[in-house]
All heavy atoms as a GROMACS GRO file, in nm:
protein
  598
    1MET      N    1   6.594  11.688  15.009
    1MET     CA    2   6.620  11.624  14.881
    1MET      C    3   6.488  11.603  14.809
    1MET      O    4   6.393  11.551  14.865
    1MET     CB    5   6.692  11.491  14.904
    1MET     CG    6   6.721  11.418  14.776
    1MET     SD    7   6.829  11.275  14.797
    1MET     CE    8   6.728  11.168  14.893
    2THR      N    9   6.482  11.642  14.685
    2THR     CA   10   6.361  11.625  14.605
    2THR      C   11   6.378  11.508  14.512
    2THR      O   12   6.488  11.454  14.495
    2THR     CB   13   6.333  11.752  14.523
    2THR    OG1   14   6.437  11.767  14.427
    2THR    CG2   15   6.324  11.875  14.611
    3THR      N   16   6.270  11.471  14.446
    3THR     CA   17   6.277  11.360  14.351
    3THR      C   18   6.356  11.398  14.226
    3THR      O   19   6.393  11.312  14.149
    3THR     CB   20   6.136  11.314  14.311
    3THR    OG1   21   6.065  11.426  14.258
    3THR    CG2   22   6.063  11.256  14.429
    4THR      N   23   6.381  11.528  14.205
    4THR     CA   24   6.458  11.572  14.089
    4THR      C   25   6.605  11.593  14.123
    4THR      O   26   6.679  11.645  14.043
    4THR     CB   27   6.399  11.702  14.032
    4THR    OG1   28   6.401  11.801  14.134
    4THR    CG2   29   6.257  11.680  13.982
    5ASP      N   30   6.647  11.554  14.242
    5ASP     CA   31   6.787  11.566  14.283
    5ASP      C   32   6.873  11.478  14.193
    5ASP      O   33   6.860  11.356  14.193
    5ASP     CB   34   6.801  11.524  14.430
    5ASP     CG   35   6.941  11.539  14.484
    5ASP    OD1   36   7.025  11.603  14.416
    5ASP    OD2   37   6.967  11.488  14.593
    6PRO      N   38   6.965  11.538  14.116
    6PRO     CA   39   7.044  11.459  14.021
    6PRO      C   40   7.164  11.388  14.084
    6PRO      O   41   7.227  11.304  14.020
    6PRO     CB   42   7.092  11.564  13.921
    6PRO     CG   43   7.107  11.687  14.003
    6PRO     CD   44   6.993  11.680  14.105
    7TRP      N   45   7.199  11.420  14.208
    7TRP     CA   46   7.322  11.372  14.268
    7TRP      C   47   7.305  11.232  14.327
    7TRP      O   48   7.202  11.199  14.383
    7TRP     CB   49   7.372  11.470  14.374
    7TRP     CG   50   7.390  11.606  14.315
    7TRP    CD1   51   7.312  11.716  14.339
    7TRP    CD2   52   7.486  11.647  14.218
    7TRP    NE1   53   7.356  11.822  14.264
    7TRP    CE2   54   7.462  11.782  14.188
    7TRP    CE3   55   7.590  11.582  14.153
    7TRP    CZ2   56   7.540  11.854  14.097
    7TRP    CZ3   57   7.666  11.653  14.062
    7TRP    CH2   58   7.641  11.788  14.035
    8ILE      N   59   7.409  11.153  14.315
    8ILE     CA   60   7.411  11.016  14.366
    8ILE      C   61   7.456  11.023  14.512
    8ILE      O   62   7.564  11.074  14.541
    8ILE     CB   63   7.506  10.928  14.284
    8ILE    CG1   64   7.457  10.920  14.140
    8ILE    CG2   65   7.521  10.791  14.347
    8ILE    CD1   66   7.559  10.861  14.045
    9HIS      N   67   7.374  10.970  14.602
    9HIS     CA   68   7.407  10.972  14.744
    9HIS      C   69   7.442  10.834  14.797
    9HIS      O   70   7.478  10.820  14.913
    9HIS     CB   71   7.289  11.029  14.823
    9HIS     CG   72   7.253  11.169  14.781
    9HIS    ND1   73   7.324  11.279  14.817
    9HIS    CD2   74   7.153  11.214  14.700
    9HIS    CE1   75   7.271  11.387  14.764
    9HIS    NE2   76   7.167  11.350  14.692
   10ASP      N   77   7.432  10.733  14.712
   10ASP     CA   78   7.451  10.594  14.754
   10ASP      C   79   7.518  10.518  14.639
   10ASP      O   80   7.459  10.502  14.533
   10ASP     CB   81   7.315  10.534  14.788
   10ASP     CG   82   7.322  10.391  14.834
   10ASP    OD1   83   7.433  10.335  14.843
   10ASP    OD2   84   7.215  10.333  14.859
   11LEU      N   85   7.642  10.471  14.660
   11LEU     CA   86   7.714  10.402  14.552
   11LEU      C   87   7.652  10.268  14.515
   11LEU      O   88   7.688  10.212  14.411
   11LEU     CB   89   7.861  10.382  14.591
   11LEU     CG   90   7.951  10.505  14.581
   11LEU    CD1   91   8.097  10.467  14.608
   11LEU    CD2   92   7.939  10.572  14.446
   12THR      N   93   7.561  10.215  14.595
   12THR     CA   94   7.495  10.091  14.555
   12THR      C   95   7.407  10.112  14.434
   12THR      O   96   7.364  10.017  14.370
   12THR     CB   97   7.411  10.032  14.671
   12THR    OG1   98   7.307  10.123  14.706
   12THR    CG2   99   7.497   9.999  14.792
   13ARG      N  100   7.383  10.237  14.398
   13ARG     CA  101   7.302  10.271  14.281
   13ARG      C  102   7.386  10.294  14.156
   13ARG      O  103   7.335  10.333  14.052
   13ARG     CB  104   7.216  10.392  14.310
   13ARG     CG  105   7.122  10.368  14.428
   13ARG     CD  106   7.038  10.487  14.454
   13ARG     NE  107   6.959  10.515  14.333
   13ARG     CZ  108   6.832  10.544  14.334
   13ARG    NH1  109   6.768  10.552  14.446
   13ARG    NH2  110   6.768  10.567  14.220
   14VAL      N  111   7.517  10.270  14.167
   14VAL     CA  112   7.610  10.289  14.055
   14VAL      C  113   7.661  10.152  14.011
   14VAL      O  114   7.700  10.071  14.094
   14VAL     CB  115   7.728  10.380  14.096
   14VAL    CG1  116   7.826  10.396  13.982
   14VAL    CG2  117   7.677  10.514  14.145
   15HIS      N  118   7.661  10.129  13.879
   15HIS     CA  119   7.700   9.999  13.826
   15HIS      C  120   7.798  10.014  13.710
   15HIS      O  121   7.794  10.114  13.638
   15HIS     CB  122   7.576   9.924  13.778
   15HIS     CG  123   7.474   9.906  13.887
   15HIS    ND1  124   7.375   9.999  13.909
   15HIS    CD2  125   7.460   9.811  13.981
   15HIS    CE1  126   7.302   9.960  14.012
   15HIS    NE2  127   7.351   9.847  14.058
   16PRO      N  128   7.885   9.913  13.692
   16PRO     CA  129   7.977   9.916  13.577
   16PRO      C  130   7.900   9.934  13.447
   16PRO      O  131   7.792   9.879  13.429
   16PRO     CB  132   8.045   9.778  13.583
   16PRO     CG  133   8.041   9.744  13.729
   16PRO     CD  134   7.907   9.796  13.778
   17GLY      N  135   7.959  10.015  13.359
   17GLY     CA  136   7.898  10.044  13.230
   17GLY      C  137   7.818  10.173  13.227
   17GLY      O  138   7.789  10.225  13.120
   18GLU      N  139   7.785  10.226  13.344
   18GLU     CA  140   7.711  10.352  13.349
   18GLU      C  141   7.805  10.469  13.330
   18GLU      O  142   7.923  10.462  13.364
   18GLU     CB  143   7.638  10.367  13.484
   18GLU     CG  144   7.530  10.265  13.502
   18GLU     CD  145   7.458  10.277  13.635
   18GLU    OE1  146   7.516  10.332  13.732
   18GLU    OE2  147   7.344  10.231  13.641
   19ARG      N  148   7.751  10.578  13.275
   19ARG     CA  149   7.830  10.700  13.255
   19ARG      C  150   7.809  10.792  13.375
   19ARG      O  151   7.697  10.815  13.416
   19ARG     CB  152   7.788  10.769  13.126
   19ARG     CG  153   7.798  10.676  13.007
   19ARG     CD  154   7.887  10.715  12.895
   19ARG     NE  155   7.904  10.856  12.873
   19ARG     CZ  156   8.022  10.918  12.886
   19ARG    NH1  157   8.128  10.850  12.919
   19ARG    NH2  158   8.033  11.046  12.863
   20ILE      N  159   7.920  10.842  13.430
   20ILE     CA  160   7.919  10.921  13.553
   20ILE      C  161   7.998  11.050  13.534
   20ILE      O  162   8.097  11.052  13.460
   20ILE     CB  163   7.985  10.838  13.668
   20ILE    CG1  164   7.900  10.718  13.703
   20ILE    CG2  165   8.011  10.923  13.792
   20ILE    CD1  166   7.769  10.752  13.771
   21GLU      N  167   7.953  11.154  13.601
   21GLU     CA  168   8.030  11.278  13.612
   21GLU      C  169   8.066  11.299  13.759
   21GLU      O  170   7.985  11.272  13.847
   21GLU     CB  171   7.947  11.398  13.567
   21GLU     CG  172   7.911  11.397  13.421
   21GLU     CD  173   7.826  11.516  13.381
   21GLU    OE1  174   7.771  11.586  13.469
   21GLU    OE2  175   7.813  11.535  13.259
   22ALA      N  176   8.187  11.348  13.783
   22ALA     CA  177   8.232  11.381  13.918
   22ALA      C  178   8.260  11.531  13.923
   22ALA      O  179   8.343  11.582  13.847
   22ALA     CB  180   8.359  11.304  13.953
   23TRP      N  181   8.187  11.599  14.010
   23TRP     CA  182   8.196  11.744  14.021
   23TRP      C  183   8.262  11.785  14.152
   23TRP      O  184   8.238  11.725  14.256
   23TRP     CB  185   8.056  11.804  14.017
   23TRP     CG  186   7.992  11.796  13.882
   23TRP    CD1  187   7.939  11.683  13.824
   23TRP    CD2  188   7.974  11.901  13.790
   23TRP    NE1  189   7.890  11.714  13.699
   23TRP    CE2  190   7.910  11.847  13.676
   23TRP    CE3  191   8.007  12.035  13.791
   23TRP    CZ2  192   7.878  11.924  13.565
   23TRP    CZ3  193   7.973  12.113  13.680
   23TRP    CH2  194   7.910  12.056  13.569
   24ASP      N  195   8.344  11.890  14.145
   24ASP     CA  196   8.407  11.951  14.262
   24ASP      C  197   8.358  12.096  14.264
   24ASP      O  198   8.390  12.171  14.173
   24ASP     CB  199   8.558  11.943  14.247
   24ASP     CG  200   8.632  12.007  14.362
   24ASP    OD1  201   8.570  12.040  14.463
   24ASP    OD2  202   8.754  12.024  14.348
   25GLU      N  203   8.282  12.131  14.366
   25GLU     CA  204   8.218  12.263  14.371
   25GLU      C  205   8.129  12.276  14.247
   25GLU      O  206   8.040  12.197  14.229
   25GLU     CB  207   8.321  12.375  14.380
   25GLU     CG  208   8.406  12.370  14.504
   25GLU     CD  209   8.327  12.395  14.632
   25GLU    OE1  210   8.234  12.476  14.630
   25GLU    OE2  211   8.361  12.331  14.733
   26ASN      N  212   8.157  12.372  14.159
   26ASN     CA  213   8.076  12.392  14.039
   26ASN      C  214   8.150  12.354  13.911
   26ASN      O  215   8.114  12.398  13.803
   26ASN     CB  216   8.032  12.539  14.029
   26ASN     CG  217   7.938  12.576  14.141
   26ASN    OD1  218   7.854  12.496  14.178
   26ASN    ND2  219   7.953  12.695  14.193
   27HIS      N  220   8.254  12.271  13.925
   27HIS     CA  221   8.336  12.235  13.810
   27HIS      C  222   8.334  12.084  13.786
   27HIS      O  223   8.354  12.006  13.878
   27HIS     CB  224   8.481  12.280  13.831
   27HIS     CG  225   8.493  12.427  13.851
   27HIS    ND1  226   8.498  12.484  13.976
   27HIS    CD2  227   8.499  12.528  13.763
   27HIS    CE1  228   8.506  12.615  13.964
   27HIS    NE2  229   8.508  12.645  13.836
   28LEU      N  230   8.316  12.048  13.661
   28LEU     CA  231   8.325  11.907  13.621
   28LEU      C  232   8.471  11.866  13.623
   28LEU      O  233   8.554  11.928  13.555
   28LEU     CB  234   8.266  11.888  13.482
   28LEU     CG  235   8.275  11.749  13.423
   28LEU    CD1  236   8.196  11.648  13.507
   28LEU    CD2  237   8.226  11.748  13.279
   29ARG      N  238   8.505  11.766  13.702
   29ARG     CA  239   8.645  11.723  13.714
   29ARG      C  240   8.672  11.594  13.638
   29ARG      O  241   8.782  11.577  13.583
   29ARG     CB  242   8.683  11.703  13.860
   29ARG     CG  243   8.676  11.828  13.942
   29ARG     CD  244   8.775  11.930  13.892
   29ARG     NE  245   8.766  12.051  13.973
   29ARG     CZ  246   8.820  12.165  13.941
   29ARG    NH1  247   8.889  12.176  13.830
   29ARG    NH2  248   8.807  12.270  14.018
   30HIS      N  249   8.576  11.503  13.635
   30HIS     CA  250   8.594  11.375  13.567
   30HIS      C  251   8.462  11.334  13.504
   30HIS      O  252   8.356  11.357  13.562
   30HIS     CB  253   8.640  11.265  13.663
   30HIS     CG  254   8.764  11.300  13.738
   30HIS    ND1  255   8.889  11.295  13.681
   30HIS    CD2  256   8.782  11.340  13.866
   30HIS    CE1  257   8.978  11.331  13.770
   30HIS    NE2  258   8.916  11.358  13.883
   31ALA      N  259   8.470  11.270  13.388
   31ALA     CA  260   8.353  11.214  13.324
   31ALA      C  261   8.396  11.088  13.250
   31ALA      O  262   8.501  11.087  13.186
   31ALA     CB  263   8.290  11.313  13.226
   32GLY      N  264   8.317  10.983  13.264
   32GLY     CA  265   8.353  10.860  13.196
   32GLY      C  266   8.260  10.746  13.231
   32GLY      O  267   8.154  10.766  13.290
   33THR      N  268   8.304  10.628  13.195
   33THR     CA  269   8.226  10.506  13.215
   33THR      C  270   8.279  10.431  13.336
   33THR      O  271   8.399  10.408  13.348
   33THR     CB  272   8.234  10.417  13.090
   33THR    OG1  273   8.192  10.493  12.977
   33THR    CG2  274   8.147  10.294  13.104
   34VAL      N  275   8.188  10.393  13.424
   34VAL     CA  276   8.224  10.319  13.545
   34VAL      C  277   8.277  10.182  13.506
   34VAL      O  278   8.214  10.110  13.429
   34VAL     CB  279   8.103  10.306  13.640
   34VAL    CG1  280   8.138  10.221  13.761
   34VAL    CG2  281   8.052  10.443  13.681
   35SER      N  282   8.394  10.146  13.559
   35SER     CA  283   8.447  10.012  13.535
   35SER      C  284   8.431   9.924  13.658
   35SER      O  285   8.408   9.804  13.645
   35SER     CB  286   8.593  10.018  13.490
   35SER     OG  287   8.672  10.084  13.585
   36GLN      N  288   8.445   9.983  13.778
   36GLN     CA  289   8.428   9.907  13.903
   36GLN      C  290   8.376   9.999  14.011
   36GLN      O  291   8.403  10.119  14.010
   36GLN     CB  292   8.561   9.849  13.951
   36GLN     CG  293   8.619   9.743  13.862
   36GLN     CD  294   8.749   9.689  13.920
   36GLN    OE1  295   8.771   9.693  14.040
   36GLN    NE2  296   8.835   9.639  13.834
   37VAL      N  297   8.303   9.939  14.107
   37VAL     CA  298   8.254  10.012  14.222
   37VAL      C  299   8.292   9.933  14.347
   37VAL      O  300   8.269   9.812  14.353
   37VAL     CB  301   8.101  10.030  14.218
   37VAL    CG1  302   8.052  10.108  14.339
   37VAL    CG2  303   8.057  10.098  14.089
   38ALA      N  304   8.351   9.999  14.446
   38ALA     CA  305   8.382   9.937  14.575
   38ALA      C  306   8.303  10.014  14.682
   38ALA      O  307   8.353  10.112  14.738
   38ALA     CB  308   8.531   9.940  14.603
   39VAL      N  309   8.180   9.971  14.704
   39VAL     CA  310   8.091  10.040  14.797
   39VAL      C  311   8.153  10.046  14.936
   39VAL      O  312   8.149  10.150  15.003
   39VAL     CB  313   7.953   9.972  14.800
   39VAL    CG1  314   7.864  10.036  14.905
   39VAL    CG2  315   7.887   9.978  14.663
   40HIS      N  316   8.213   9.936  14.980
   40HIS     CA  317   8.270   9.930  15.115
   40HIS      C  318   8.388  10.026  15.135
   40HIS      O  319   8.420  10.062  15.247
   40HIS     CB  320   8.310   9.786  15.150
   40HIS     CG  321   8.420   9.732  15.064
   40HIS    ND1  322   8.401   9.698  14.931
   40HIS    CD2  323   8.549   9.707  15.091
   40HIS    CE1  324   8.515   9.654  14.881
   40HIS    NE2  325   8.606   9.658  14.976
   41LEU      N  326   8.451  10.069  15.026
   41LEU     CA  327   8.560  10.166  15.033
   41LEU      C  328   8.514  10.307  14.994
   41LEU      O  329   8.592  10.402  15.003
   41LEU     CB  330   8.674  10.124  14.941
   41LEU     CG  331   8.742   9.991  14.974
   41LEU    CD1  332   8.844   9.956  14.865
   41LEU    CD2  333   8.808   9.997  15.110
   42ASP      N  334   8.391  10.318  14.946
   42ASP     CA  335   8.332  10.444  14.901
   42ASP      C  336   8.411  10.505  14.784
   42ASP      O  337   8.436  10.625  14.780
   42ASP     CB  338   8.321  10.542  15.018
   42ASP     CG  339   8.210  10.645  14.998
   42ASP    OD1  340   8.113  10.614  14.927
   42ASP    OD2  341   8.221  10.755  15.054
   43VAL      N  342   8.451  10.418  14.690
   43VAL     CA  343   8.524  10.462  14.571
   43VAL      C  344   8.469  10.392  14.448
   43VAL      O  345   8.404  10.288  14.457
   43VAL     CB  346   8.676  10.435  14.581
   43VAL    CG1  347   8.738  10.509  14.698
   43VAL    CG2  348   8.706  10.288  14.589
   44LEU      N  349   8.499  10.451  14.331
   44LEU     CA  350   8.468  10.386  14.205
   44LEU      C  351   8.578  10.418  14.106
   44LEU      O  352   8.653  10.514  14.125
   44LEU     CB  353   8.330  10.427  14.152
   44LEU     CG  354   8.303  10.575  14.135
   44LEU    CD1  355   8.306  10.611  13.988
   44LEU    CD2  356   8.168  10.607  14.194
   45TRP      N  357   8.591  10.335  14.006
   45TRP     CA  358   8.689  10.355  13.900
   45TRP      C  359   8.613  10.389  13.774
   45TRP      O  360   8.513  10.326  13.740
   45TRP     CB  361   8.773  10.229  13.877
   45TRP     CG  362   8.872  10.205  13.986
   45TRP    CD1  363   9.004  10.242  13.986
   45TRP    CD2  364   8.850  10.139  14.110
   45TRP    NE1  365   9.063  10.202  14.104
   45TRP    CE2  366   8.971  10.139  14.182
   45TRP    CE3  367   8.738  10.080  14.169
   45TRP    CZ2  368   8.984  10.083  14.306
   45TRP    CZ3  369   8.750  10.024  14.294
   45TRP    CH2  370   8.872  10.025  14.361
   46VAL      N  371   8.663  10.491  13.704
   46VAL     CA  372   8.600  10.541  13.583
   46VAL      C  373   8.703  10.545  13.472
   46VAL      O  374   8.819  10.585  13.496
   46VAL     CB  375   8.543  10.683  13.607
   46VAL    CG1  376   8.492  10.745  13.480
   46VAL    CG2  377   8.435  10.680  13.713
   47ARG      N  378   8.666  10.504  13.353
   47ARG     CA  379   8.751  10.524  13.234
   47ARG      C  380   8.712  10.658  13.175
   47ARG      O  381   8.598  10.678  13.132
   47ARG     CB  382   8.729  10.414  13.131
   47ARG     CG  383   8.791  10.286  13.170
   47ARG     CD  384   8.862  10.225  13.049
   47ARG     NE  385   8.931  10.107  13.094
   47ARG     CZ  386   9.061  10.103  13.118
   47ARG    NH1  387   9.135  10.208  13.097
   47ARG    NH2  388   9.117   9.994  13.161
   48GLU      N  389   8.806  10.751  13.176
   48GLU     CA  390   8.780  10.888  13.131
   48GLU      C  391   8.735  10.891  12.985
   48GLU      O  392   8.795  10.824  12.900
   48GLU     CB  393   8.907  10.973  13.145
   48GLU     CG  394   8.943  11.009  13.285
   48GLU     CD  395   8.869  11.131  13.336
   48GLU    OE1  396   8.844  11.226  13.259
   48GLU    OE2  397   8.836  11.131  13.455
   49THR      N  398   8.633  10.970  12.960
   49THR     CA  399   8.587  10.993  12.824
   49THR      C  400   8.698  11.065  12.747
   49THR      O  401   8.758  11.159  12.799
   49THR     CB  402   8.459  11.079  12.825
   49THR    OG1  403   8.359  11.009  12.897
   49THR    CG2  404   8.410  11.108  12.685
   50GLY      N  405   8.722  11.024  12.628
   50GLY     CA  406   8.823  11.089  12.544
   50GLY      C  407   8.960  11.025  12.552
   50GLY      O  408   9.020  10.996  12.451
   51THR      N  409   9.010  11.003  12.674
   51THR     CA  410   9.146  10.948  12.688
   51THR      C  411   9.146  10.800  12.721
   51THR      O  412   9.244  10.731  12.694
   51THR     CB  413   9.223  11.021  12.800
   51THR    OG1  414   9.158  10.997  12.925
   51THR    CG2  415   9.233  11.170  12.773
   52GLY      N  416   9.039  10.752  12.786
   52GLY     CA  417   9.034  10.612  12.828
   52GLY      C  418   9.119  10.582  12.950
   52GLY      O  419   9.132  10.467  12.991
   53ILE      N  420   9.175  10.684  13.010
   53ILE     CA  421   9.260  10.666  13.127
   53ILE      C  422   9.172  10.629  13.247
   53ILE      O  423   9.073  10.697  13.273
   53ILE     CB  424   9.341  10.794  13.157
   53ILE    CG1  425   9.438  10.821  13.043
   53ILE    CG2  426   9.414  10.783  13.290
   53ILE    CD1  427   9.509  10.954  13.054
   54PRO      N  428   9.208  10.524  13.321
   54PRO     CA  429   9.131  10.490  13.440
   54PRO      C  430   9.159  10.588  13.555
   54PRO      O  431   9.274  10.628  13.576
   54PRO     CB  432   9.177  10.349  13.476
   54PRO     CG  433   9.307  10.331  13.408
   54PRO     CD  434   9.313  10.426  13.293
   55LYS      N  435   9.054  10.627  13.625
   55LYS     CA  436   9.066  10.720  13.737
   55LYS      C  437   8.995  10.660  13.858
   55LYS      O  438   8.885  10.607  13.848
   55LYS     CB  439   9.000  10.854  13.706
   55LYS     CG  440   9.062  10.931  13.594
   55LYS     CD  441   9.192  10.993  13.638
   55LYS     CE  442   9.250  11.078  13.525
   55LYS     NZ  443   9.365  11.150  13.564
   56LEU      N  444   9.060  10.670  13.973
   56LEU     CA  445   8.999  10.632  14.099
   56LEU      C  446   8.925  10.754  14.152
   56LEU      O  447   8.985  10.861  14.168
   56LEU     CB  448   9.105  10.587  14.199
   56LEU     CG  449   9.056  10.558  14.340
   56LEU    CD1  450   8.964  10.436  14.340
   56LEU    CD2  451   9.174  10.536  14.432
   57ILE      N  452   8.797  10.741  14.178
   57ILE     CA  453   8.714  10.852  14.224
   57ILE      C  454   8.668  10.824  14.367
   57ILE      O  455   8.583  10.737  14.390
   57ILE     CB  456   8.590  10.870  14.133
   57ILE    CG1  457   8.628  10.880  13.986
   57ILE    CG2  458   8.507  10.990  14.180
   57ILE    CD1  459   8.706  11.003  13.947
   58PRO      N  460   8.722  10.895  14.466
   58PRO     CA  461   8.672  10.882  14.603
   58PRO      C  462   8.539  10.958  14.614
   58PRO      O  463   8.535  11.079  14.597
   58PRO     CB  464   8.779  10.947  14.689
   58PRO     CG  465   8.885  10.996  14.596
   58PRO     CD  466   8.838  10.980  14.458
   59ALA      N  467   8.432  10.886  14.640
   59ALA     CA  468   8.297  10.945  14.638
   59ALA      C  469   8.282  11.058  14.739
   59ALA      O  470   8.204  11.150  14.715
   59ALA     CB  471   8.193  10.837  14.661
   60ARG      N  472   8.353  11.055  14.847
   60ARG     CA  473   8.339  11.159  14.950
   60ARG      C  474   8.400  11.292  14.907
   60ARG      O  475   8.371  11.396  14.966
   60ARG     CB  476   8.402  11.114  15.080
   60ARG     CG  477   8.324  11.002  15.144
   60ARG     CD  478   8.382  10.963  15.275
   60ARG     NE  479   8.305  10.850  15.327
   60ARG     CZ  480   8.351  10.761  15.409
   60ARG    NH1  481   8.474  10.770  15.453
   60ARG    NH2  482   8.274  10.663  15.452
   61GLU      N  483   8.486  11.289  14.807
   61GLU     CA  484   8.554  11.411  14.763
   61GLU      C  485   8.483  11.481  14.647
   61GLU      O  486   8.522  11.592  14.609
   61GLU     CB  487   8.698  11.379  14.724
   61GLU     CG  488   8.782  11.334  14.841
   61GLU     CD  489   8.925  11.304  14.802
   61GLU    OE1  490   8.970  11.351  14.696
   61GLU    OE2  491   8.991  11.233  14.878
   62TYR      N  492   8.382  11.417  14.590
   62TYR     CA  493   8.313  11.472  14.473
   62TYR      C  494   8.162  11.459  14.488
   62TYR      O  495   8.114  11.376  14.564
   62TYR     CB  496   8.353  11.396  14.346
   62TYR     CG  497   8.498  11.412  14.310
   62TYR    CD1  498   8.592  11.316  14.349
   62TYR    CD2  499   8.542  11.522  14.237
   62TYR    CE1  500   8.726  11.330  14.315
   62TYR    CE2  501   8.676  11.536  14.204
   62TYR     CZ  502   8.767  11.440  14.244
   62TYR     OH  503   8.898  11.454  14.211
   63ARG      N  504   8.091  11.539  14.412
   63ARG     CA  505   7.948  11.518  14.394
   63ARG      C  506   7.936  11.440  14.264
   63ARG      O  507   7.990  11.479  14.161
   63ARG     CB  508   7.874  11.651  14.384
   63ARG     CG  509   7.876  11.727  14.516
   63ARG     CD  510   7.793  11.853  14.512
   63ARG     NE  511   7.834  11.939  14.402
   63ARG     CZ  512   7.753  12.020  14.336
   63ARG    NH1  513   7.626  12.027  14.367
   63ARG    NH2  514   7.798  12.094  14.238
   64LEU      N  515   7.865  11.329  14.269
   64LEU     CA  516   7.853  11.240  14.154
   64LEU      C  517   7.713  11.245  14.097
   64LEU      O  518   7.615  11.258  14.170
   64LEU     CB  519   7.885  11.096  14.195
   64LEU     CG  520   8.020  11.071  14.260
   64LEU    CD1  521   8.029  10.928  14.309
   64LEU    CD2  522   8.131  11.102  14.163
   65ARG      N  523   7.704  11.232  13.965
   65ARG     CA  524   7.574  11.218  13.900
   65ARG      C  525   7.590  11.136  13.773
   65ARG      O  526   7.700  11.130  13.714
   65ARG     CB  527   7.511  11.352  13.871
   65ARG     CG  528   7.576  11.430  13.759
   65ARG     CD  529   7.500  11.556  13.733
   65ARG     NE  530   7.557  11.626  13.618
   65ARG     CZ  531   7.509  11.737  13.569
   65ARG    NH1  532   7.404  11.793  13.624
   65ARG    NH2  533   7.566  11.794  13.465
   66HIS      N  534   7.482  11.073  13.733
   66HIS     CA  535   7.483  11.004  13.605
   66HIS      C  536   7.489  11.111  13.496
   66HIS      O  537   7.431  11.219  13.511
   66HIS     CB  538   7.358  10.918  13.590
   66HIS     CG  539   7.361  10.797  13.678
   66HIS    ND1  540   7.298  10.793  13.800
   66HIS    CD2  541   7.423  10.678  13.663
   66HIS    CE1  542   7.320  10.675  13.856
   66HIS    NE2  543   7.396  10.604  13.775
   67THR      N  544   7.560  11.082  13.389
   67THR     CA  545   7.574  11.176  13.280
   67THR      C  546   7.437  11.198  13.214
   67THR      O  547   7.373  11.100  13.175
   67THR     CB  548   7.674  11.125  13.177
   67THR    OG1  549   7.799  11.104  13.242
   67THR    CG2  550   7.693  11.222  13.062
   68PRO      N  551   7.395  11.324  13.205
   68PRO     CA  552   7.266  11.350  13.140
   68PRO      C  553   7.274  11.316  12.991
   68PRO      O  554   7.381  11.327  12.930
   68PRO     CB  555   7.245  11.499  13.159
   68PRO     CG  556   7.358  11.550  13.239
   68PRO     CD  557   7.459  11.442  13.255
   69PHE      N  558   7.164  11.276  12.936
   69PHE     CA  559   7.158  11.246  12.792
   69PHE      C  560   7.169  11.375  12.714
   69PHE      O  561   7.120  11.479  12.757
   69PHE     CB  562   7.026  11.176  12.758
   69PHE     CG  563   7.015  11.041  12.815
   69PHE    CD1  564   6.928  11.014  12.919
   69PHE    CD2  565   7.093  10.937  12.767
   69PHE    CE1  566   6.918  10.888  12.973
   69PHE    CE2  567   7.083  10.810  12.820
   69PHE     CZ  568   6.996  10.786  12.924
   70ALA      N  569   7.232  11.368  12.599
   70ALA     CA  570   7.244  11.486  12.513
   70ALA      C  571   7.105  11.520  12.458
   70ALA      O  572   7.029  11.431  12.421
   70ALA     CB  573   7.339  11.457  12.398
   71ARG      N  574   7.076  11.646  12.457
   71ARG     CA  575   6.946  11.690  12.406
   71ARG      C  576   6.961  11.731  12.261
   71ARG      O  577   7.058  11.792  12.222
   71ARG     CB  578   6.896  11.808  12.488
   71ARG     CG  579   6.863  11.769  12.629
   71ARG     CD  580   6.791  11.885  12.698
   71ARG     NE  581   6.755  11.844  12.832
   71ARG     CZ  582   6.805  11.900  12.942
   71ARG    NH1  583   6.890  11.998  12.933
   71ARG    NH2  584   6.768  11.858  13.059
   72THR      N  585   6.860  11.699  12.182
   72THR     CA  586   6.860  11.742  12.042
   72THR      C  587   6.781  11.872  12.033
   72THR      O  588   6.686  11.894  12.105
   72THR     CB  589   6.798  11.636  11.951
   72THR    OG1  590   6.665  11.610  11.996
   72THR    CG2  591   6.880  11.510  11.951
   73THR      N  592   6.823  11.960  11.941
   73THR     CA  593   6.753  12.088  11.927
   73THR      C  594   6.664  12.088  11.807
   73THR      O  595   6.668  12.005  11.723
   73THR     CB  596   6.854  12.204  11.917
   73THR    OG1  597   6.942  12.177  11.807
   73THR    CG2  598   6.929  12.219  12.045
   0.00000   0.00000   0.00000
């Protein structure tokens, strides 16, 4: 693991209000704002961007990363 590794390996580093992406293989499956984190269960709840639908994200089933900031050209 390098210092530029974008993936979250520890849910204690995730907090409500942060924007998260959940990836399965090479596909983005969920993106939204964290509403709750249950470290002891290894899950988090995200409000989906666009729909606002809450989603339960099991951290072991996805690769998680903070949403990168949009770049201006």
